[in-house]
DOGUSE-110499 format. One record per atom (N, C-alpha, C): residue in three letters; atom name; x negated, y negated, z negated; chain; residue number from 1. Coordinates in steps of 0.02 Angstrom, whole numbers. Each point is the difference from the previous one (the first is absolute). Layout:
BEGIN
<site mardren="ALA" torvex="CA" x="X" y="Y" z="Z" sefi="A" gupa="NUM"/>
...
This chain:
BEGIN
<site mardren="UNK" torvex="N" x="1157" y="2903" z="-182" sefi="A" gupa="1"/>
<site mardren="UNK" torvex="CA" x="8" y="-17" z="-84" sefi="A" gupa="1"/>
<site mardren="UNK" torvex="C" x="60" y="-62" z="19" sefi="A" gupa="1"/>
<site mardren="UNK" torvex="N" x="62" y="-19" z="-61" sefi="A" gupa="2"/>
<site mardren="UNK" torvex="CA" x="30" y="-19" z="8" sefi="A" gupa="2"/>
<site mardren="UNK" torvex="C" x="-31" y="-54" z="-25" sefi="A" gupa="2"/>
<site mardren="UNK" torvex="N" x="-5" y="-75" z="-5" sefi="A" gupa="3"/>
<site mardren="UNK" torvex="CA" x="-6" y="-67" z="-20" sefi="A" gupa="3"/>
<site mardren="UNK" torvex="C" x="10" y="17" z="-89" sefi="A" gupa="3"/>
<site mardren="UNK" torvex="N" x="81" y="27" z="8" sefi="A" gupa="4"/>
<site mardren="UNK" torvex="CA" x="-3" y="-12" z="-66" sefi="A" gupa="4"/>
<site mardren="UNK" torvex="C" x="-18" y="61" z="-52" sefi="A" gupa="4"/>
<site mardren="UNK" torvex="N" x="-22" y="61" z="30" sefi="A" gupa="5"/>
<site mardren="UNK" torvex="CA" x="-66" y="44" z="-38" sefi="A" gupa="5"/>
<site mardren="UNK" torvex="C" x="-43" y="-34" z="-28" sefi="A" gupa="5"/>
<site mardren="UNK" torvex="N" x="-35" y="-46" z="55" sefi="A" gupa="6"/>
<site mardren="UNK" torvex="CA" x="-57" y="-21" z="0" sefi="A" gupa="6"/>
<site mardren="UNK" torvex="C" x="-20" y="-37" z="-47" sefi="A" gupa="6"/>
<site mardren="UNK" torvex="N" x="49" y="-50" z="31" sefi="A" gupa="7"/>
<site mardren="UNK" torvex="CA" x="-10" y="-58" z="-68" sefi="A" gupa="7"/>
<site mardren="UNK" torvex="C" x="29" y="29" z="-89" sefi="A" gupa="7"/>
<site mardren="UNK" torvex="N" x="43" y="50" z="-25" sefi="A" gupa="8"/>
<site mardren="UNK" torvex="CA" x="-10" y="38" z="-50" sefi="A" gupa="8"/>
<site mardren="UNK" torvex="C" x="-57" y="7" z="-31" sefi="A" gupa="8"/>
<site mardren="UNK" torvex="N" x="-44" y="42" z="54" sefi="A" gupa="9"/>
<site mardren="UNK" torvex="CA" x="-60" y="38" z="-13" sefi="A" gupa="9"/>
<site mardren="UNK" torvex="C" x="-39" y="-44" z="18" sefi="A" gupa="9"/>
<site mardren="UNK" torvex="N" x="-33" y="-48" z="8" sefi="A" gupa="10"/>
<site mardren="UNK" torvex="CA" x="-19" y="-81" z="1" sefi="A" gupa="10"/>
<site mardren="UNK" torvex="C" x="6" y="-27" z="-58" sefi="A" gupa="10"/>
<site mardren="UNK" torvex="N" x="79" y="-41" z="-41" sefi="A" gupa="11"/>
<site mardren="UNK" torvex="CA" x="35" y="10" z="-63" sefi="A" gupa="11"/>
<site mardren="UNK" torvex="C" x="-28" y="30" z="-76" sefi="A" gupa="11"/>
<site mardren="UNK" torvex="N" x="9" y="91" z="37" sefi="A" gupa="12"/>
<site mardren="UNK" torvex="CA" x="-23" y="53" z="-60" sefi="A" gupa="12"/>
<site mardren="UNK" torvex="C" x="-97" y="-29" z="-11" sefi="A" gupa="12"/>
<site mardren="UNK" torvex="N" x="-30" y="0" z="13" sefi="A" gupa="13"/>
<site mardren="UNK" torvex="CA" x="-70" y="3" z="48" sefi="A" gupa="13"/>
<site mardren="UNK" torvex="C" x="-30" y="-55" z="-37" sefi="A" gupa="13"/>
<site mardren="UNK" torvex="N" x="43" y="-79" z="3" sefi="A" gupa="14"/>
<site mardren="UNK" torvex="CA" x="-11" y="-46" z="-33" sefi="A" gupa="14"/>
<site mardren="UNK" torvex="C" x="-4" y="-4" z="-100" sefi="A" gupa="14"/>
<site mardren="UNK" torvex="N" x="53" y="45" z="23" sefi="A" gupa="15"/>
<site mardren="UNK" torvex="CA" x="51" y="-13" z="-84" sefi="A" gupa="15"/>
<site mardren="UNK" torvex="C" x="-87" y="52" z="-34" sefi="A" gupa="15"/>
<site mardren="UNK" torvex="N" x="-12" y="48" z="16" sefi="A" gupa="16"/>
<site mardren="UNK" torvex="CA" x="-31" y="33" z="-5" sefi="A" gupa="16"/>
<site mardren="UNK" torvex="C" x="-83" y="-3" z="-5" sefi="A" gupa="16"/>
<site mardren="UNK" torvex="N" x="-26" y="-58" z="27" sefi="A" gupa="17"/>
<site mardren="UNK" torvex="CA" x="-80" y="-40" z="-5" sefi="A" gupa="17"/>
<site mardren="UNK" torvex="C" x="14" y="-36" z="-66" sefi="A" gupa="17"/>
<site mardren="UNK" torvex="N" x="60" y="-38" z="2" sefi="A" gupa="18"/>
<site mardren="UNK" torvex="CA" x="2" y="-79" z="-56" sefi="A" gupa="18"/>
<site mardren="UNK" torvex="C" x="28" y="46" z="-71" sefi="A" gupa="18"/>
<site mardren="UNK" torvex="N" x="41" y="64" z="11" sefi="A" gupa="19"/>
<site mardren="UNK" torvex="CA" x="-26" y="44" z="-48" sefi="A" gupa="19"/>
<site mardren="UNK" torvex="C" x="-57" y="22" z="-51" sefi="A" gupa="19"/>
<site mardren="UNK" torvex="N" x="-53" y="18" z="79" sefi="A" gupa="20"/>
<site mardren="UNK" torvex="CA" x="-52" y="29" z="-36" sefi="A" gupa="20"/>
<site mardren="UNK" torvex="C" x="-24" y="-53" z="10" sefi="A" gupa="20"/>
<site mardren="UNK" torvex="N" x="-17" y="-75" z="-19" sefi="A" gupa="21"/>
<site mardren="UNK" torvex="CA" x="-36" y="-71" z="13" sefi="A" gupa="21"/>
<site mardren="UNK" torvex="C" x="2" y="-9" z="-91" sefi="A" gupa="21"/>
<site mardren="UNK" torvex="N" x="61" y="-18" z="8" sefi="A" gupa="22"/>
<site mardren="UNK" torvex="CA" x="47" y="5" z="-84" sefi="A" gupa="22"/>
<site mardren="UNK" torvex="C" x="-43" y="43" z="-56" sefi="A" gupa="22"/>
<site mardren="UNK" torvex="N" x="2" y="73" z="18" sefi="A" gupa="23"/>
<site mardren="UNK" torvex="CA" x="-3" y="58" z="-33" sefi="A" gupa="23"/>
<site mardren="UNK" torvex="C" x="-95" y="-36" z="-19" sefi="A" gupa="23"/>
<site mardren="UNK" torvex="N" x="-9" y="-31" z="60" sefi="A" gupa="24"/>
<site mardren="UNK" torvex="CA" x="-112" y="37" z="-17" sefi="A" gupa="24"/>
<site mardren="UNK" torvex="C" x="-10" y="-117" z="-11" sefi="A" gupa="24"/>
<site mardren="UNK" torvex="N" x="51" y="-37" z="-12" sefi="A" gupa="25"/>
<site mardren="UNK" torvex="CA" x="1" y="-61" z="-18" sefi="A" gupa="25"/>
<site mardren="UNK" torvex="C" x="-12" y="-5" z="-84" sefi="A" gupa="25"/>
<site mardren="UNK" torvex="N" x="-86" y="-27" z="-22" sefi="A" gupa="26"/>
<site mardren="UNK" torvex="CA" x="-32" y="-1" z="-79" sefi="A" gupa="26"/>
<site mardren="UNK" torvex="C" x="22" y="-48" z="23" sefi="A" gupa="26"/>
<site mardren="UNK" torvex="N" x="61" y="-46" z="-74" sefi="A" gupa="27"/>
<site mardren="UNK" torvex="CA" x="-36" y="-71" z="-4" sefi="A" gupa="27"/>
<site mardren="UNK" torvex="C" x="-14" y="8" z="-68" sefi="A" gupa="27"/>
<site mardren="UNK" torvex="N" x="-64" y="-58" z="-21" sefi="A" gupa="28"/>
<site mardren="UNK" torvex="CA" x="3" y="6" z="-59" sefi="A" gupa="28"/>
<site mardren="UNK" torvex="C" x="16" y="-30" z="-64" sefi="A" gupa="28"/>
<site mardren="UNK" torvex="N" x="10" y="50" z="-44" sefi="A" gupa="29"/>
<site mardren="UNK" torvex="CA" x="15" y="-31" z="-64" sefi="A" gupa="29"/>
<site mardren="UNK" torvex="C" x="-20" y="-52" z="-31" sefi="A" gupa="29"/>
<site mardren="UNK" torvex="N" x="77" y="0" z="-52" sefi="A" gupa="30"/>
<site mardren="UNK" torvex="CA" x="-24" y="-55" z="-66" sefi="A" gupa="30"/>
<site mardren="UNK" torvex="C" x="-34" y="0" z="-71" sefi="A" gupa="30"/>
<site mardren="UNK" torvex="N" x="-65" y="-3" z="0" sefi="A" gupa="31"/>
<site mardren="UNK" torvex="CA" x="-34" y="46" z="-62" sefi="A" gupa="31"/>
<site mardren="UNK" torvex="C" x="-22" y="-52" z="-38" sefi="A" gupa="31"/>
<site mardren="UNK" torvex="N" x="-29" y="4" z="-63" sefi="A" gupa="32"/>
<site mardren="UNK" torvex="CA" x="-28" y="-53" z="-13" sefi="A" gupa="32"/>
<site mardren="UNK" torvex="C" x="-104" y="36" z="-28" sefi="A" gupa="32"/>
<site mardren="UNK" torvex="N" x="-19" y="-10" z="53" sefi="A" gupa="33"/>
<site mardren="UNK" torvex="CA" x="-68" y="32" z="-41" sefi="A" gupa="33"/>
<site mardren="UNK" torvex="C" x="-36" y="-75" z="-25" sefi="A" gupa="33"/>
<site mardren="UNK" torvex="N" x="-52" y="36" z="-49" sefi="A" gupa="34"/>
<site mardren="UNK" torvex="CA" x="-24" y="-32" z="-44" sefi="A" gupa="34"/>
<site mardren="UNK" torvex="C" x="-71" y="83" z="7" sefi="A" gupa="34"/>
<site mardren="UNK" torvex="N" x="-50" y="-40" z="-64" sefi="A" gupa="35"/>
<site mardren="UNK" torvex="CA" x="-44" y="23" z="-19" sefi="A" gupa="35"/>
<site mardren="UNK" torvex="C" x="-34" y="-9" z="-58" sefi="A" gupa="35"/>
<site mardren="UNK" torvex="N" x="-10" y="58" z="-43" sefi="A" gupa="36"/>
<site mardren="UNK" torvex="CA" x="3" y="-28" z="-66" sefi="A" gupa="36"/>
<site mardren="UNK" torvex="C" x="-62" y="-42" z="-32" sefi="A" gupa="36"/>
<site mardren="UNK" torvex="N" x="-46" y="39" z="45" sefi="A" gupa="37"/>
<site mardren="UNK" torvex="CA" x="-81" y="-39" z="-27" sefi="A" gupa="37"/>
<site mardren="UNK" torvex="C" x="-15" y="-18" z="51" sefi="A" gupa="37"/>
<site mardren="UNK" torvex="N" x="48" y="-55" z="50" sefi="A" gupa="38"/>
<site mardren="UNK" torvex="CA" x="-15" y="-58" z="30" sefi="A" gupa="38"/>
<site mardren="UNK" torvex="C" x="7" y="-61" z="-21" sefi="A" gupa="38"/>
<site mardren="UNK" torvex="N" x="31" y="9" z="-58" sefi="A" gupa="39"/>
<site mardren="UNK" torvex="CA" x="1" y="-60" z="-52" sefi="A" gupa="39"/>
<site mardren="UNK" torvex="C" x="49" y="-48" z="36" sefi="A" gupa="39"/>
<site mardren="UNK" torvex="N" x="37" y="1" z="50" sefi="A" gupa="40"/>
<site mardren="UNK" torvex="CA" x="29" y="-59" z="49" sefi="A" gupa="40"/>
<site mardren="UNK" torvex="C" x="-62" y="-6" z="81" sefi="A" gupa="40"/>
<site mardren="UNK" torvex="N" x="6" y="26" z="1" sefi="A" gupa="41"/>
<site mardren="UNK" torvex="CA" x="-87" y="-14" z="70" sefi="A" gupa="41"/>
<site mardren="UNK" torvex="C" x="2" y="55" z="28" sefi="A" gupa="41"/>
<site mardren="UNK" torvex="N" x="-37" y="4" z="62" sefi="A" gupa="42"/>
<site mardren="UNK" torvex="CA" x="-13" y="53" z="34" sefi="A" gupa="42"/>
<site mardren="UNK" torvex="C" x="-55" y="38" z="-22" sefi="A" gupa="42"/>
<site mardren="UNK" torvex="N" x="14" y="66" z="9" sefi="A" gupa="43"/>
<site mardren="UNK" torvex="CA" x="-35" y="35" z="-8" sefi="A" gupa="43"/>
<site mardren="UNK" torvex="C" x="-70" y="22" z="53" sefi="A" gupa="43"/>
<site mardren="UNK" torvex="N" x="-49" y="-23" z="-53" sefi="A" gupa="44"/>
<site mardren="UNK" torvex="CA" x="-75" y="-1" z="54" sefi="A" gupa="44"/>
<site mardren="UNK" torvex="C" x="8" y="93" z="5" sefi="A" gupa="44"/>
<site mardren="UNK" torvex="N" x="-63" y="10" z="50" sefi="A" gupa="45"/>
<site mardren="UNK" torvex="CA" x="-16" y="67" z="-5" sefi="A" gupa="45"/>
<site mardren="UNK" torvex="C" x="-56" y="2" z="-49" sefi="A" gupa="45"/>
<site mardren="UNK" torvex="N" x="-30" y="59" z="-14" sefi="A" gupa="46"/>
<site mardren="UNK" torvex="CA" x="-42" y="33" z="-44" sefi="A" gupa="46"/>
<site mardren="UNK" torvex="C" x="-68" y="-40" z="41" sefi="A" gupa="46"/>
<site mardren="UNK" torvex="N" x="-22" y="14" z="84" sefi="A" gupa="47"/>
<site mardren="UNK" torvex="CA" x="-60" y="0" z="18" sefi="A" gupa="47"/>
<site mardren="UNK" torvex="C" x="-25" y="-86" z="7" sefi="A" gupa="47"/>
<site mardren="UNK" torvex="N" x="53" y="-53" z="-18" sefi="A" gupa="48"/>
<site mardren="UNK" torvex="CA" x="13" y="-60" z="42" sefi="A" gupa="48"/>
<site mardren="UNK" torvex="C" x="-58" y="-48" z="-52" sefi="A" gupa="48"/>
<site mardren="UNK" torvex="N" x="-45" y="-35" z="30" sefi="A" gupa="49"/>
<site mardren="UNK" torvex="CA" x="-39" y="-55" z="-10" sefi="A" gupa="49"/>
<site mardren="UNK" torvex="C" x="-2" y="-26" z="-24" sefi="A" gupa="49"/>
<site mardren="UNK" torvex="N" x="-24" y="-26" z="-66" sefi="A" gupa="50"/>
<site mardren="UNK" torvex="CA" x="-18" y="-96" z="1" sefi="A" gupa="50"/>
<site mardren="UNK" torvex="C" x="23" y="-47" z="50" sefi="A" gupa="50"/>
<site mardren="UNK" torvex="N" x="29" y="-40" z="-12" sefi="A" gupa="51"/>
<site mardren="UNK" torvex="CA" x="14" y="-51" z="45" sefi="A" gupa="51"/>
<site mardren="UNK" torvex="C" x="-41" y="-66" z="11" sefi="A" gupa="51"/>
<site mardren="UNK" torvex="N" x="-17" y="2" z="45" sefi="A" gupa="52"/>
<site mardren="UNK" torvex="CA" x="-72" y="-33" z="17" sefi="A" gupa="52"/>
<site mardren="UNK" torvex="C" x="30" y="-92" z="34" sefi="A" gupa="52"/>
<site mardren="UNK" torvex="N" x="0" y="-46" z="-21" sefi="A" gupa="53"/>
<site mardren="UNK" torvex="CA" x="21" y="-79" z="0" sefi="A" gupa="53"/>
<site mardren="UNK" torvex="C" x="-12" y="-12" z="63" sefi="A" gupa="53"/>
<site mardren="UNK" torvex="N" x="61" y="-20" z="47" sefi="A" gupa="54"/>
<site mardren="UNK" torvex="CA" x="-28" y="-3" z="39" sefi="A" gupa="54"/>
<site mardren="UNK" torvex="C" x="-48" y="-83" z="32" sefi="A" gupa="54"/>
<site mardren="UNK" torvex="N" x="-22" y="-8" z="53" sefi="A" gupa="55"/>
<site mardren="UNK" torvex="CA" x="2" y="-66" z="-15" sefi="A" gupa="55"/>
<site mardren="UNK" torvex="C" x="-33" y="-33" z="98" sefi="A" gupa="55"/>
<site mardren="UNK" torvex="N" x="77" y="-47" z="-6" sefi="A" gupa="56"/>
<site mardren="UNK" torvex="CA" x="13" y="-43" z="63" sefi="A" gupa="56"/>
<site mardren="UNK" torvex="C" x="-83" y="7" z="50" sefi="A" gupa="56"/>
<site mardren="UNK" torvex="N" x="34" y="3" z="84" sefi="A" gupa="57"/>
<site mardren="UNK" torvex="CA" x="-43" y="3" z="41" sefi="A" gupa="57"/>
<site mardren="UNK" torvex="C" x="-4" y="-65" z="15" sefi="A" gupa="57"/>
<site mardren="UNK" torvex="N" x="-52" y="-83" z="8" sefi="A" gupa="58"/>
<site mardren="UNK" torvex="CA" x="31" y="-45" z="-6" sefi="A" gupa="58"/>
<site mardren="UNK" torvex="C" x="3" y="11" z="67" sefi="A" gupa="58"/>
<site mardren="UNK" torvex="N" x="-61" y="49" z="83" sefi="A" gupa="59"/>
<site mardren="UNK" torvex="CA" x="11" y="6" z="66" sefi="A" gupa="59"/>
<site mardren="UNK" torvex="C" x="74" y="-1" z="12" sefi="A" gupa="59"/>
<site mardren="UNK" torvex="N" x="51" y="26" z="-17" sefi="A" gupa="60"/>
<site mardren="UNK" torvex="CA" x="47" y="16" z="-9" sefi="A" gupa="60"/>
<site mardren="UNK" torvex="C" x="55" y="-68" z="24" sefi="A" gupa="60"/>
<site mardren="UNK" torvex="N" x="2" y="-53" z="-35" sefi="A" gupa="61"/>
<site mardren="UNK" torvex="CA" x="40" y="-55" z="22" sefi="A" gupa="61"/>
<site mardren="UNK" torvex="C" x="-30" y="-16" z="61" sefi="A" gupa="61"/>
<site mardren="UNK" torvex="N" x="-57" y="9" z="25" sefi="A" gupa="62"/>
<site mardren="UNK" torvex="CA" x="-31" y="-40" z="56" sefi="A" gupa="62"/>
<site mardren="UNK" torvex="C" x="-12" y="58" z="60" sefi="A" gupa="62"/>
<site mardren="UNK" torvex="N" x="19" y="68" z="2" sefi="A" gupa="63"/>
<site mardren="UNK" torvex="CA" x="-10" y="30" z="26" sefi="A" gupa="63"/>
<site mardren="UNK" torvex="C" x="68" y="13" z="67" sefi="A" gupa="63"/>
<site mardren="UNK" torvex="N" x="68" y="-14" z="-76" sefi="A" gupa="64"/>
<site mardren="UNK" torvex="CA" x="65" y="-6" z="15" sefi="A" gupa="64"/>
<site mardren="UNK" torvex="C" x="-16" y="-58" z="26" sefi="A" gupa="64"/>
<site mardren="UNK" torvex="N" x="-23" y="-74" z="28" sefi="A" gupa="65"/>
<site mardren="UNK" torvex="CA" x="35" y="-57" z="46" sefi="A" gupa="65"/>
<site mardren="UNK" torvex="C" x="-65" y="34" z="24" sefi="A" gupa="65"/>
<site mardren="UNK" torvex="N" x="-48" y="40" z="26" sefi="A" gupa="66"/>
<site mardren="UNK" torvex="CA" x="-18" y="5" z="90" sefi="A" gupa="66"/>
<site mardren="UNK" torvex="C" x="39" y="67" z="11" sefi="A" gupa="66"/>
<site mardren="UNK" torvex="N" x="79" y="-14" z="-19" sefi="A" gupa="67"/>
<site mardren="UNK" torvex="CA" x="-1" y="74" z="50" sefi="A" gupa="67"/>
<site mardren="UNK" torvex="C" x="64" y="-36" z="12" sefi="A" gupa="67"/>
<site mardren="UNK" torvex="N" x="50" y="-47" z="-41" sefi="A" gupa="68"/>
<site mardren="UNK" torvex="CA" x="56" y="-51" z="21" sefi="A" gupa="68"/>
<site mardren="UNK" torvex="C" x="-52" y="-27" z="62" sefi="A" gupa="68"/>
<site mardren="UNK" torvex="N" x="-44" y="-37" z="18" sefi="A" gupa="69"/>
<site mardren="UNK" torvex="CA" x="-24" y="-37" z="23" sefi="A" gupa="69"/>
<site mardren="UNK" torvex="C" x="-18" y="20" z="74" sefi="A" gupa="69"/>
<site mardren="UNK" torvex="N" x="-46" y="86" z="-18" sefi="A" gupa="70"/>
<site mardren="UNK" torvex="CA" x="-4" y="20" z="79" sefi="A" gupa="70"/>
<site mardren="UNK" torvex="C" x="69" y="13" z="22" sefi="A" gupa="70"/>
<site mardren="UNK" torvex="N" x="65" y="8" z="-35" sefi="A" gupa="71"/>
<site mardren="UNK" torvex="CA" x="44" y="21" z="36" sefi="A" gupa="71"/>
<site mardren="UNK" torvex="C" x="64" y="-32" z="41" sefi="A" gupa="71"/>
<site mardren="UNK" torvex="N" x="-32" y="-81" z="33" sefi="A" gupa="72"/>
<site mardren="UNK" torvex="CA" x="13" y="-41" z="-22" sefi="A" gupa="72"/>
<site mardren="UNK" torvex="C" x="-3" y="5" z="116" sefi="A" gupa="72"/>
<site mardren="UNK" torvex="N" x="33" y="-4" z="26" sefi="A" gupa="73"/>
<site mardren="UNK" torvex="CA" x="13" y="0" z="77" sefi="A" gupa="73"/>
<site mardren="UNK" torvex="C" x="-75" y="-52" z="10" sefi="A" gupa="73"/>
<site mardren="UNK" torvex="N" x="-36" y="-14" z="16" sefi="A" gupa="74"/>
<site mardren="UNK" torvex="CA" x="-66" y="-41" z="54" sefi="A" gupa="74"/>
<site mardren="UNK" torvex="C" x="22" y="-57" z="38" sefi="A" gupa="74"/>
<site mardren="UNK" torvex="N" x="17" y="-64" z="-18" sefi="A" gupa="75"/>
<site mardren="UNK" torvex="CA" x="27" y="-39" z="40" sefi="A" gupa="75"/>
<site mardren="UNK" torvex="C" x="-38" y="-37" z="36" sefi="A" gupa="75"/>
């Protein structure tokens, strides 16, 4: 097979693959999302439970300090 024919077949194949990729490529469309019952807030699922107030853990700061001290090299 001549080099020119091989180049031509490669070019046709590459263009075919590029055309297929372009046809399969989905870009997000610009659209307005709205909910009538949402009143400007995210909608909650029907099984959403009442939120419980989170209490901060007092030992978390001590834990973070201990972890940072433990990562230091021993001198």
